[in-house]
VMD Tcl script that draws the C-alpha trace (Angstrom):
set ca {
  {0.23 -0.30 0.09}
  {1.45 3.37 -0.96}
  {1.04 5.59 2.43}
  {2.99 8.65 0.44}
  {-0.13 10.26 0.54}
  {-1.58 9.28 3.49}
  {-1.90 11.84 6.39}
  {0.20 10.66 9.09}
  {-2.37 9.85 11.14}
  {-4.28 7.55 8.94}
  {-1.36 6.06 8.70}
  {-0.95 4.87 12.33}
  {-4.67 4.24 12.17}
  {-4.07 1.46 9.74}
  {-1.23 -0.02 11.41}
  {-2.31 -0.01 14.63}
  {-5.35 -1.56 13.39}
  {-3.08 -4.60 11.27}
  {-1.16 -5.36 14.28}
  {-4.72 -5.25 16.59}
  {-2.85 -4.49 19.95}
  {-1.21 -1.39 22.16}
  {1.78 -0.03 20.26}
  {4.57 1.84 22.18}
  {4.24 5.16 21.03}
  {8.09 5.45 19.23}
  {7.39 2.38 17.54}
  {4.13 3.64 16.57}
  {5.39 6.80 15.01}
  {8.86 5.34 13.95}
  {7.35 3.16 11.76}
  {4.34 5.65 10.49}
  {7.18 7.76 9.23}
  {9.19 4.93 7.90}
  {5.81 4.10 6.00}
  {5.90 7.73 4.64}
  {9.23 8.00 3.30}
  {9.22 11.21 3.55}
  {12.85 13.52 4.19}
  {12.78 14.19 7.94}
  {14.81 16.79 8.49}
  {15.27 16.37 12.80}
  {13.72 12.77 13.91}
  {12.70 14.55 17.64}
  {10.74 17.18 15.80}
  {9.10 14.66 13.16}
  {8.20 12.60 16.02}
  {7.30 15.57 18.50}
  {5.07 16.35 15.82}
  {3.20 13.19 14.54}
  {2.84 12.38 18.53}
  {0.88 15.96 18.86}
  {-0.89 14.51 15.62}
  {-2.79 11.16 17.26}
  {-2.70 12.50 20.54}
  {-5.03 14.90 19.26}
  {-6.95 12.40 17.20}
  {-9.58 10.57 18.64}
  {-9.35 7.51 16.96}
  {-6.27 6.38 19.74}
  {-5.49 6.50 22.86}
  {-3.47 6.37 25.68}
  {-3.83 3.21 27.67}
  {-0.49 3.99 29.94}
  {2.85 3.49 30.03}
  {3.75 5.04 26.71}
  {1.26 2.67 23.90}
  {-1.68 4.25 21.91}
  {-4.20 1.95 20.88}
  {-7.23 2.57 18.94}
  {-10.61 3.81 20.99}
  {-12.76 2.05 19.26}
  {-10.72 -0.68 20.88}
  {-12.48 0.25 24.67}
  {-16.05 0.09 24.53}
  {-17.60 3.19 24.87}
  {-17.75 4.85 28.45}
  {-21.16 5.46 30.52}
  {-23.23 8.23 29.36}
  {-24.45 9.15 32.52}
  {-20.34 9.45 34.08}
  {-20.87 12.00 31.43}
  {-23.27 13.85 31.57}
  {-23.41 13.88 36.06}
  {-22.25 17.41 36.75}
  {-20.70 19.97 35.29}
  {-18.45 19.87 37.85}
  {-17.13 16.37 36.34}
  {-16.82 17.85 33.60}
  {-14.61 20.35 34.58}
  {-13.36 17.45 36.96}
  {-12.78 15.51 33.39}
  {-10.83 18.50 31.54}
  {-7.90 19.30 34.09}
  {-7.24 14.79 34.06}
  {-6.73 15.22 30.29}
  {-4.55 18.60 30.42}
  {-2.09 16.39 32.77}
  {-2.22 13.68 31.08}
  {-1.30 15.81 27.84}
  {0.98 17.61 29.69}
  {3.04 13.77 31.51}
  {2.50 12.70 27.57}
  {4.48 15.48 26.68}
  {7.02 15.29 29.01}
  {7.81 11.52 28.15}
  {8.80 12.28 24.82}
  {10.65 15.02 25.33}
  {12.99 12.47 27.57}
}
mol new
graphics top color blue
foreach p $ca { graphics top sphere $p radius 0.5 }
foreach p [lrange $ca 0 end-1] q [lrange $ca 1 end] { graphics top cylinder $p $q radius 0.2 }
display resetview
């Protein structure tokens, strides 16, 4: 399959779909970069760029310990928890923000 015209997130989605299990973020990203076969000026910049795209795409889910999988592999969360109170959504937003900060720190290590 020719991935040169696909987006990085589409390539990552294809890789995870084919593997059928979560992958360590660097392994996933390196495979995306390899399959895209586009010249990379700075590997660390390319890794952070792809990581950011994956992090912002709802098809992907951080499964812990720097592993990424597909959201479709896990059942949807109960609607009851998201509609209970506005404090709950603020708490969820704060948790999501902390998660992003931790993930960005792990990339920079």
